[in-house]
C-alpha positions, 0 to 999 in steps of 0.5 A, a space after each residue: 846598868 841601864 843608861 840614864 835617859 837624856 833630859 829634854 831641858 836645854 843644856 846651859 852652854 859653857 864657853 870653851 876656854 882656859 877653864 876647860 883645862 882646870 882639874 876637877 879630880 886631882 888624883 886621876 887628872 880628870 879635867 872640865 874638858 873630860 866632863 864636857 866630853 862625857 856630856 857630849 857623848 851622852 854619858 849623863 848618868 853620874 855612874 856613867 860619868 864616873 866610869 867614862 872619865 875615872 872621876 871619883 875612882 881613886 883612893 878618896 872615892 870622889 870625896 874631893 871632886 864629886 861635888 864640883 863634878 856634879 855641879 858641872 854636869 848639871 850646868 852642862 845638861 840643864 839640871 840642878 845638882 840634886 837631879 844629877 845625883 851622886 855615885 856610890 862610894 867604896 870604903 874607905 871613904 872615911 879613913 879608918 884607923 888600922 888599930 880598929 881592924 886588928 884582931 886577936 892575931 897580934 904579938 905572939 899570936 900573929 904567927 903562932 909557932 907549933 909546939 911538940 907534945 914534948 915541949 914541957 919536957 924540953 923546958 924542964 931540961 933547960 932547952 934553948 929553943 929556936 924556930 925550925 920550919 915553923 916549930 919551936 924546937 930545942 936547939 941544945 940543952 945547956 948545962 952549967 958553964 956551957 955554951 952552944 958549941 960545948 952542949 952540942 958536942 956533949 950531946 953528939 958524943 953521948 949518941 956516939 958512945 951511949 945513947 940519946 933521945 931526940 924529939 922527932 915529933 915535927 917530922 911530917 907523917 902522911 898516910 897514903 892508902 888505897 889500891 893505887 897507892 903504890 903506883 901513885 908514890 912511884 910517880 911522886 918519888 924519883 925512886 920506886 915504892 910499889 915494890 917495897 915489901 910490907 914492913 920495910 922502909 925506903 928513903 925517897 926523894 921528891 922532885 919538882 916538875 923541873 927536876 929540882 929536889 924539893 923534899 926527902 924522907 922515908 916511906 914505910 909500907 904498912 900494908 899492901 894498900 897503905 904507906 906512911 910517907 915521911 917528910 921534913 918538918 918544914 915541908 910537911 904541909 907543903 908535901 901533903 898539898 903536893 900529893 893532893 894537887 896531883 891526885 885531884 888535878 892530874 891523876 883523878 883516875 887513881 883510887 888513893 886517899 891522902 891523910 896528913 897525920 903529923 899531929 896525931 903521932 908524937 915521936 921519940 928517936 932513940 939512937 946510940 950503941 945502947 939503943 937496942 938494950 934500952 928499948 928492950 928494957 922499956 918493955 918492947 914486946 917484939 924481937 929487936 935482934 938484927 935478923 928479926 928487925 933489921 935496918 930500914 924496917 917498920 914494926 907495930 909494937 907495944 913499948 912501955 905499955 903504949 901502942 907504938 909504931 917503930 921505924 928502924 932508920 938512922 939520921 945519926 949513923 948509929 943504931 936508931 929507932 924512931 918510936 911513934 905513939 899517940 900525941 898525948 902519950 909522948 911524954 910518958 914514952 920519953 920518961 919510960 925510955 929515959 928511965 930504962 936507959 939509966 942502967 946503961 949510962 943514961 940517954 942524953 937529950 939531943 937538940 937539933 944542933 947535935 943532930 945536924 952535926 951527927 948527920 954531917 959526920 955521916 955526910 947525909 943530905 939535908 934538903 934546903 941546906 945542902 941543896 939549892 933551887 937548881 939541885 937535881 939528883 945527879 948533883 948529889 950522886 943520885 944518878 942511877 936511882 933517878 935513871 930507873 924505868 918508869 915515869 915520875 915527876 921531873 924525870 923529863 926535865 932531868 934530860 935537859 942539857 942544863 941539868 946534865 952539863 959537867 960544870 954543875 954544882 955537885 955535893 962533895 965533902 971538905 977536909 981542912 988542910 990545916 986540920 983545925 979551921 972550920 969553914 963558915 957556912 956560905 963562904 965561897 971558893 975562888 975560881 981559877 978560870 972565871 973572874 965573875 963566878 966562884 967555884 962553889 960554896 960551903 953548905 954545912 960545917 962543924 967541928 966533929 968531936 968524935 973525929 977531932 977535926 972539922 967536917 963540911 959539905 959544899 956545892 962545888 962546880 964539877 965537884 966530883 971530878 978530881 977529888 983531892 983537889 985543894 980549894 981556897 976560900 975567898 978573902 981568907 984563903 983557907 985551904 980545903 981538900 975535896 973528899 967523899 962526903 962521908 967522914 964517919 963509919 963509911 961502911 955503915 956497920 954502926 947503924 946496920 949492926 
């Protein structure tokens, strides 16, 4: 802004006195003396006066001070107030009611939950919905006279004895393709993906630059230059953003395309000892025997007349097939599988509660529940995998002394000494050698109906040392023994058979 030329009129001298200490702008503490100094320094333009003294720059934008300031500047420079001028005002110079600014995003529309393509089916089955990673998903399906625990255990036992249907639609699905896709994923994951055979699946763990576990999931190789990356449901958008950031900002020389397709595909997971027979009866057109379609494999097939992608992976520890079809066709797939299961005792709808119980019985990791903001691969017994040759995000940080010290929080299983008491999630264990630090805390716990006893996981300082040692909860004093994390089918025969 060009400086205003000083007027040739003689200024009217104001006597210097106590009035110089009088405040003009009460919000920014601008006094008469500040305005006089501005005039003496030739800041006679009102815009220069405003910036030199900060007069009129507070929340009222000069509404309570500008008239007085203009009159004073006029007297000090020999000009009438009209020649001094006024400054520009930024909103909200006139108060505005917040209700006038609100849009349609209020109430239920303020932060809408995402819904699966099977939401209507879940409502028909009287599902109890909860928020999981921004998705409205079934926690359990109540029957007459049941509470949450009874429904969860019934659903879990159905998967163990017969079969269950689980809506896995919200799980993240990201296609990574291009000549350098394998090299790119090798850098993203703490284990290699470039040597994965076409049609095979591998579990992968993603780390931050600090070596901390941030997400996990399975990766399927669909072709030499094409992979399907799976993630947690709450991490789908975040993982896609991480892939794009590294690709666009750091490894711009790689020829790779990242395409999030989570909402393009619906997914129904069929799990249980009868799963193979049910899928065959649902007119699956590929061989399902263990030799033709082993555990950790991926196939394209037709199921109930629908084009499908099938991954044979298991989060429940049972024989399991994750079947993905076009988003709008998912209800038809659900109905076909439910109908095909009738001759085999049916397939129970399974909610998140029972699904988490099933994975807890197997000791499978749940990132975000069994990990915290400092958990590195060694803490969850992934030392050998993360020590492989080659570079990946977070590898150098794993060499830090703080990430290798023996007293870190490590994942272990817990066995109740009394055989009945379920430890509360988040409960801390007393420490014998430190007054101000606990020895760890419970991360997951439930009562297992198939084992008829509590099962739990915990992060315990130096937890893998001295398995069999008894820990005591603070306050209650309940005793729990440290054991290996897997409680059920330790050989893995059920999911590999």
